[in-house]
Structure formats: structure tokens, C-alpha cells
C-alpha positions as CSV (number, residue, x, y, z in Angstrom):
1,M,84.9,86.8,88.9
2,K,85.5,88.2,92.4
3,K,86.6,91.9,92.8
4,I,89.3,93.1,95.2
5,M,89.9,96.8,95.9
6,I,93.6,97.5,96.6
7,L,94.4,100.8,98.2
8,G,97.6,102.2,96.9
9,A,99.5,101.6,93.6
10,G,103.0,101.8,95.0
11,I,105.8,99.3,95.2
12,Y,104.4,97.5,98.2
13,Q,101.0,97.1,96.6
14,V,102.3,95.7,93.3
15,P,102.7,92.1,94.6
16,L,99.0,92.2,95.7
17,I,97.9,93.3,92.3
18,K,100.1,90.7,90.6
19,T,98.8,87.9,92.9
20,A,95.2,88.9,92.2
21,K,95.8,88.7,88.5
22,R,97.4,85.3,88.9
23,L,94.4,84.1,90.9
24,G,91.9,85.4,88.4
25,I,90.7,88.1,90.8
26,Y,89.5,91.4,89.3
27,S,91.7,94.2,90.8
28,I,90.4,97.7,91.4
29,V,93.3,100.0,92.4
30,V,92.7,103.3,94.1
31,S,95.5,105.9,94.5
32,I,96.2,109.6,94.1
33,P,97.7,110.3,90.6
34,G,101.4,109.8,90.3
35,N,104.1,107.7,88.8
36,Y,103.1,104.5,90.6
37,P,103.9,101.0,89.1
38,G,100.6,99.5,90.2
39,F,98.5,101.5,87.7
40,E,99.7,99.6,84.6
41,L,98.9,96.3,86.3
42,A,95.4,97.0,87.6
43,D,92.1,95.9,85.9
44,K,90.5,99.2,86.8
45,I,91.9,102.5,88.4
46,Y,90.3,105.2,90.4
47,Y,92.4,108.3,91.1
48,E,91.3,109.1,94.7
49,N,93.0,109.7,98.0
50,T,93.0,106.5,99.9
51,T,92.3,108.4,103.2
52,D,88.9,109.7,101.8
53,Y,86.9,106.8,103.1
54,D,83.5,108.3,102.2
55,K,84.5,108.6,98.5
56,I,86.1,105.1,98.5
57,L,83.0,103.6,100.2
58,E,80.9,105.1,97.5
59,I,83.1,103.6,94.8
60,A,83.3,100.2,96.6
61,G,79.5,100.1,96.8
62,K,79.1,101.0,93.1
63,E,81.7,98.3,92.1
64,Q,80.1,95.8,94.4
65,I,83.6,94.7,95.6
66,D,84.1,91.4,97.5
67,G,87.1,92.6,99.5
68,I,89.4,95.5,100.3
69,V,93.0,95.4,101.3
70,T,96.4,97.1,101.3
71,A,100.0,96.2,102.1
72,G,103.0,98.1,103.5
73,T,101.3,101.3,104.5
74,D,99.2,102.6,107.4
75,V,97.6,105.5,105.7
76,A,94.8,103.5,104.1
77,V,93.9,101.3,107.1
78,I,91.1,103.5,108.4
79,T,89.4,103.4,105.0
80,I,89.6,99.6,104.9
81,G,87.9,99.5,108.3
82,K,85.2,101.9,107.2
83,V,84.4,99.9,104.0
84,C,84.6,96.6,105.8
85,D,82.1,97.7,108.4
86,E,79.6,99.3,106.0
87,L,79.7,96.6,103.3
88,K,80.1,93.7,105.8
89,L,83.4,92.6,104.3
90,C,86.1,90.5,106.0
91,G,88.7,92.7,107.5
92,L,89.5,94.8,110.6
93,S,86.7,97.0,112.0
94,F,86.5,100.8,111.7
95,E,87.1,101.2,115.4
96,A,90.2,98.9,115.4
97,A,91.5,100.6,112.3
98,K,91.3,104.0,113.9
99,V,93.4,102.7,116.8
100,A,95.9,101.1,114.5
101,A,96.3,104.3,112.5
102,N,96.7,106.7,115.5
103,K,99.7,106.2,117.8
104,L,98.0,108.0,120.8
105,L,94.9,105.8,120.7
106,M,97.2,102.8,120.3
107,K,99.4,103.7,123.3
108,S,96.3,104.5,125.4
109,K,94.9,101.0,124.6
110,Y,98.2,99.4,125.6
111,E,98.2,101.3,128.9
112,E,94.5,100.5,129.6
113,H,95.1,96.7,129.0
114,G,98.4,96.4,130.6
115,V,100.5,95.9,127.5
116,R,104.2,96.6,128.2
117,T,105.2,99.8,126.4
118,A,107.2,103.0,126.8
119,K,105.9,105.9,129.0
120,F,104.4,108.7,126.9
121,R,102.6,112.0,127.0
122,E,100.2,113.7,124.6
123,I,101.3,117.1,123.4
124,P,99.2,119.8,121.6
125,L,100.9,120.8,118.4
126,D,100.9,124.5,119.4
127,A,102.0,123.8,123.1
128,A,104.7,126.3,124.3
129,D,105.4,124.4,127.5
130,V,106.6,121.1,126.0
131,A,109.5,120.8,128.5
132,E,107.1,121.0,131.5
133,R,104.7,118.5,129.9
134,V,107.5,115.9,129.5
135,A,109.4,116.6,132.7
136,E,108.5,113.2,134.1
137,L,109.9,111.4,131.1
138,S,113.6,110.5,130.9
139,F,115.9,111.3,128.0
140,P,116.4,110.3,125.3
141,L,112.9,110.9,124.0
142,I,111.0,110.2,120.8
143,F,108.8,112.8,119.2
144,K,106.1,111.1,117.1
145,S,103.4,112.2,114.7
146,V,100.4,110.1,115.6
147,D,99.2,109.5,112.0
148,S,102.2,109.1,109.8
149,S,104.0,106.0,108.4
150,G,107.3,105.1,106.8
151,S,109.2,106.6,109.8
152,R,108.0,110.1,108.8
153,G,107.5,112.5,111.7
154,I,109.5,110.4,114.2
155,V,112.6,112.1,115.7
156,K,114.9,111.1,118.6
157,V,116.0,113.9,120.8
158,D,118.7,113.9,123.4
159,S,118.2,117.2,125.1
160,K,115.8,120.2,125.3
161,A,117.9,121.9,122.7
162,D,116.6,119.5,120.1
163,F,112.9,120.2,120.8
164,D,112.2,122.9,118.2
165,A,113.6,120.9,115.3
166,A,111.8,117.8,116.4
167,I,108.5,119.7,116.7
168,Q,108.9,121.2,113.3
169,N,109.6,117.7,111.8
170,V,106.4,116.4,113.4
171,R,104.4,119.5,112.2
172,E,105.5,118.8,108.6
173,N,104.4,115.1,108.8
174,T,101.0,115.2,110.5
175,R,97.4,116.1,109.9
176,S,96.6,116.2,113.6
177,D,96.8,119.0,116.1
178,Y,98.7,116.9,118.6
179,Y,101.5,114.4,118.8
180,I,103.1,112.2,121.4
181,V,106.5,112.2,123.2
182,E,107.6,108.9,124.7
183,E,110.7,107.6,126.4
184,F,113.3,106.0,124.1
185,I,113.9,102.6,125.4
186,E,117.6,101.6,125.1
187,G,117.6,98.0,123.9
188,E,117.5,95.6,121.0
189,E,115.0,96.5,118.3
190,F,113.2,93.6,116.5
191,G,109.9,93.0,115.0
192,A,107.3,90.3,114.1
193,Q,104.8,89.5,111.4
194,A,101.6,87.9,112.4
195,F,98.0,87.3,111.2
196,V,94.8,87.4,113.2
197,Y,92.0,85.5,111.6
198,R,88.5,84.9,113.0
199,G,89.6,85.9,116.5
200,E,92.7,83.7,116.6
201,V,96.4,84.7,116.1
202,T,97.4,82.1,113.4
203,F,101.1,82.7,113.5
204,I,103.7,85.0,115.0
205,L,107.1,85.2,113.3
206,P,109.8,87.3,115.1
207,H,112.4,88.8,112.8
208,G,115.6,90.7,113.1
209,D,115.9,94.2,111.6
210,Y,118.7,95.9,109.8
211,V,118.3,99.5,110.8
212,F,119.5,102.8,109.1
213,K,120.5,105.3,111.8
214,G,119.0,108.7,110.9
215,D,116.9,110.9,113.0
216,T,115.5,107.7,114.3
217,G,116.0,104.0,113.4
218,V,114.6,103.2,110.0
219,P,114.3,99.5,108.9
220,I,116.2,98.8,105.7
221,G,116.1,95.0,105.9
222,H,115.1,92.0,107.8
223,F,116.0,88.4,108.6
224,A,114.4,85.3,110.0
225,P,114.7,83.3,112.1
226,Y,115.5,85.7,114.9
227,E,117.5,83.9,117.6
228,L,116.0,84.6,121.0
229,E,115.8,82.8,124.3
230,S,112.7,80.7,124.6
231,S,111.5,82.8,127.5
232,V,111.9,86.0,125.5
233,I,110.0,84.5,122.5
234,E,107.1,83.5,124.8
235,D,107.1,87.0,126.4
236,A,107.0,88.6,122.9
237,R,104.1,86.3,122.0
238,Q,102.2,87.2,125.1
239,Q,102.7,90.9,124.7
240,L,101.8,90.9,121.0
241,T,98.7,88.8,121.5
242,A,97.6,91.1,124.3
243,A,98.3,94.2,122.1
244,I,96.3,92.7,119.2
245,H,93.3,92.0,121.4
246,A,93.6,95.4,123.2
247,M,93.4,97.1,119.8
248,G,90.5,94.9,118.7
249,L,92.3,93.8,115.5
250,D,90.8,90.8,113.6
251,N,91.0,89.4,110.1
252,C,94.1,91.3,109.1
253,A,97.9,91.0,108.8
254,I,99.9,92.4,111.7
255,N,103.2,94.3,111.6
256,A,104.8,94.7,115.0
257,D,107.8,96.6,116.3
258,F,109.4,95.7,119.6
259,I,112.3,96.7,121.9
260,L,114.0,94.1,124.0
261,K,115.4,95.4,127.3
262,D,116.5,93.3,130.3
263,G,114.9,90.2,128.8
264,K,111.5,91.9,128.5
265,T,109.6,92.8,125.4
266,Y,108.2,96.3,125.0
267,V,105.6,96.9,122.3
268,L,106.5,100.0,120.3
269,E,103.6,99.9,117.8
270,I,101.4,97.6,115.7
271,G,100.1,98.1,112.3
272,G,96.9,96.4,111.0
273,R,98.5,95.4,107.7
274,S,101.5,93.4,106.4
275,G,104.9,95.0,106.8
276,A,106.9,96.8,104.2
277,T,110.6,96.3,103.4
278,C,110.3,92.7,102.1
279,L,108.4,91.5,105.2
280,A,105.6,89.8,103.3
281,E,108.3,88.0,101.3
282,L,110.0,87.0,104.5
283,V,106.8,85.3,105.7
284,S,106.3,83.6,102.3
285,I,109.8,82.2,102.2
286,Y,109.9,81.1,105.8
287,Y,106.6,79.3,105.9
288,G,106.5,78.1,102.2
289,F,103.2,79.7,101.3
290,D,102.3,82.8,99.2
291,Y,101.5,85.3,102.0
292,Y,100.0,87.8,99.5
293,E,97.6,85.1,98.4
294,K,96.6,84.4,102.1
295,I,96.0,88.1,102.6
296,L,93.8,88.4,99.5
297,R,91.8,85.2,100.3
298,C,91.1,86.4,103.8
299,A,90.0,89.9,102.5
300,L,87.6,88.1,100.1
301,G,86.1,86.1,103.0
302,E,87.4,82.8,101.8
303,D,88.4,80.0,104.2
304,T,92.1,80.4,104.7
305,V,94.5,77.9,106.3
306,F,97.9,79.0,107.6
307,D,100.2,76.0,107.7
308,C,103.1,77.2,109.7
309,N,104.4,74.0,111.2
310,S,106.2,72.1,108.4
311,H,108.4,74.8,106.9
312,A,111.1,77.1,108.2
313,V,113.4,78.5,105.6
314,P,115.9,81.1,106.8
315,N,116.0,84.3,104.7
316,A,117.3,87.8,104.7
317,S,116.7,91.1,102.7
318,M,118.1,94.5,102.3
319,L,116.9,97.6,100.5
320,L,118.8,99.3,97.8
321,M,119.4,103.0,98.6
322,S,121.0,106.1,97.2
323,E,123.5,108.2,99.1
324,K,122.4,111.4,97.4
325,D,119.5,113.1,95.6
326,G,119.8,112.7,91.9
327,V,118.8,110.8,88.8
328,I,119.5,107.2,88.1
329,E,122.1,107.0,85.3
330,E,122.4,103.2,85.1
331,Q,121.7,100.1,87.2
332,T,123.4,96.7,86.9
333,D,122.9,93.3,88.4
334,R,126.0,91.2,87.9
335,N,124.9,88.3,90.0
336,P,125.1,84.9,88.3
337,K,122.0,82.7,88.6
338,H,121.9,81.4,92.1
339,P,119.3,79.1,93.8
340,D,119.4,81.1,97.0
341,I,118.9,84.5,95.4
342,Y,115.1,84.9,95.8
343,D,114.7,88.3,94.2
344,I,116.6,91.3,93.0
345,Q,114.4,94.3,92.2
346,F,115.0,97.8,90.8
347,D,112.1,100.1,91.7
348,H,113.1,102.7,89.1
349,K,114.5,102.9,85.6
350,P,117.4,105.1,84.3
351,G,116.3,108.7,84.1
352,D,114.1,108.5,87.2
353,S,114.8,111.0,90.1
354,V,115.5,109.5,93.5
355,H,116.1,110.7,97.0
356,K,119.0,110.3,99.4
357,F,117.8,107.7,101.7
358,H,116.1,109.0,104.9
359,V,112.8,107.1,105.2
360,G,111.4,103.9,103.9
361,P,109.7,105.3,100.8
362,H,113.1,106.5,99.5
363,R,114.1,102.9,98.7
364,I,115.2,102.3,95.1
365,G,115.1,98.5,95.1
366,H,115.8,95.4,97.2
367,V,117.7,92.1,97.4
368,I,116.2,89.0,99.0
369,T,118.1,85.8,99.7
370,K,117.5,82.4,101.5
371,G,119.6,79.5,102.6
372,D,119.7,76.3,104.6
373,T,120.9,78.3,107.6
374,L,120.5,82.0,108.5
375,K,124.3,82.4,108.1
376,Q,124.1,81.1,104.6
377,A,121.2,83.4,103.7
378,V,123.0,86.4,105.1
379,D,126.3,85.6,103.4
380,T,124.5,85.2,100.1
381,L,122.8,88.5,100.7
382,H,126.0,90.4,101.2
383,E,127.6,88.7,98.2
384,A,124.6,89.6,96.1
385,L,124.7,93.2,97.2
386,K,128.3,93.5,96.1
387,N,127.2,92.6,92.5
388,V,124.4,95.2,92.3
389,E,125.4,98.7,91.2
390,I,123.1,101.8,90.8
391,K,124.8,105.0,89.6
392,V,123.1,108.2,90.6
393,R,124.2,111.5,89.2
């Protein structure tokens, strides 16, 4: 029996663990202690920080794993690269992982290789002359932690009066002694899922984003297909492919964020893992294959075929969120059985504490739908959401 190490036991790693179990793959789950749903599904558990790559490399060697992977989070990507390099496993390299997990390194690679992206500056965390350092950039600006995920440590600012609060937010969400400030590109935000395998980009699937407007835009849902002019789609493909190669990514899923302005695609950032917020499910539904299975088989070094030409099912998703901090009192799904409701999931049970939605990890569930047309999928999504109720007190 092959062994897969899955980093993280949270809601976005659960489908990987379940898929491994279905395929007869022995799952070793590594995570810090906590109330994480993946623990009860794993074949074996190690309570370790997924960023401690030396410790996890030691465990991986002892367990003689055949592959290592995660989904929906950037924090474990460097560890995956380290273990893949040292144990000669299939996955992104340590160097590429370091670029993917650090927004400054990523942006520097884009600049070096001519990938279209926003202008930016590196700022020491204790710098007192921030205004002078960003004087050549135009408002609005985005202050970004270089090593966070889930929209943490990312704040939009409209004037110098917002700097102190933005810097404090970054400070609370970084382990680094610097951050970046970049120009906020006013345009249409969208994303793409992709996979790079043995040096080739096997597919690129643009998707639309439903965005929660907080300190910055936080994705709360997605839909595909995303209707774009053919010239824009081609430009997005070129920019994403160039960015993937600039970062040195290979044998991994890709989660990409873009801004479309004046018909041109700007690359915001790319993660060397599958997207969160139902994006792996979006790929599975659209192409008609189990994307989690493809991710696992690639990580195990198995020959993996991505048949993306014979299937294109429109689909849409939305997170379930709370409008306040509190405790779940009850949750009800009143939807009748419907062929186009793909999944309705509650992340918690009554009695669990939840947060007022601010960043992606504050989600409390999701709804995913499909249809013969995108309009049909979206209409079904909105109807399904009306029939889901979660009471928080």
C-alpha cells in the first residue's frame, strides 16, 4: 500500500484524505493540534507544525512515504518542496516552493521575467519612512504580508492616514521582518486553476470570483466558465504560463489570481497548490474527473492523464458565512433533492464557536451547484442558498 503524507487536517485537506482512503492509499496527516476534521479520517496522525520542514522531513523518511501534498493553503508549500527534493518525490522543488510562498520573491521573479504585474516596493517592517519609500507608487495601495495566506495581512489603503493601521495588520500576520506595498490595480478580478506536470501546463481554467469586500477583496465563491474575449483568454494563458515558468513550478496544482484592466491581464500572485473556496470541486465538475485523485496520483509519481477536452459543465459555489462572532445554535438545509445541487456542507456542528466572516478560514460551510448553462448553475445556487439557514447566537 502506498503512503501519502497530507499536510494539514483542515476543511480543505479533508477531500484529499477521503480520496486517499477511497483509492486504498495510506494517509499520514500532519498538523498542529486542534479541532480539525481531518484527524478522525487519517490512518496515522503526527501533531507537528507543517512549516517545520526539518521535523516533517524526518517523519517522512521514517515512514518511507511515496508522496506529500496539501490543498487550499500556502503555509505548507515550502515543506512539500523540501521533502520532495530530499526524498526525490514528485512535486514542486524547494526553490520553487520558496518563491511560491513569499510574495516578494514571487513579484521579483515576475519583474525579472517580464510577467505583467503591479508595481511594488519592499518595506522593512520597522521602517519609519514608509511614505517616502512608496512615493513613486499611486494610490490606492495594497500592504501585503509576504508569507501569509487566506487573505490575512493584506490591506487596501487609500491615503497616508491609513498606513499605521495597515502596517499593524501586516505585523500581526507575518513571520518576516519586511513586507511589500504594491499599487492596487483598478479592474476586474478573476482567477484560474491550472496544473503543471512534467514541465507542461496541462490545463488552464479561468473562473469568475464572488468577492467579499472587507479590508481587501476576499473570495467567497467562484464560477466557471468565465466569459472573456478570446484575446483576453489568450493573454491570460500567456501571462500565467510565463509566471509558472518564471517561478520554476512543476508537478503541482496552480492557484492564480488576476486583475483585468484595459483588456490586459495582470498577475497578482500564484500558489503552488490547488485553490481553496471550492475551487478543486470547480475543476472536478467542469472537466468531469476527480481533481483530488489527479493531485494525489501526481504526488505519488504515477502517470497522470488530464482529459480536459470532452467535458465542460458550468458550475458555481458560495461559502456559508456568519455575520457575527458566536456559537452555532442550529443549522438547517431545506433544499429538496435536486440533480444540480452538487454539495451542501456544514463545516461545524451546533455548539461550535464561529467568527464573523473576515477572511477565508472564517467560512462555516459551502454550497456548490451545476447546470447545463452558467445561468442555470447560478440560479440554482441562489435558490439553494435561500433554503440553508444557520443560526448563530
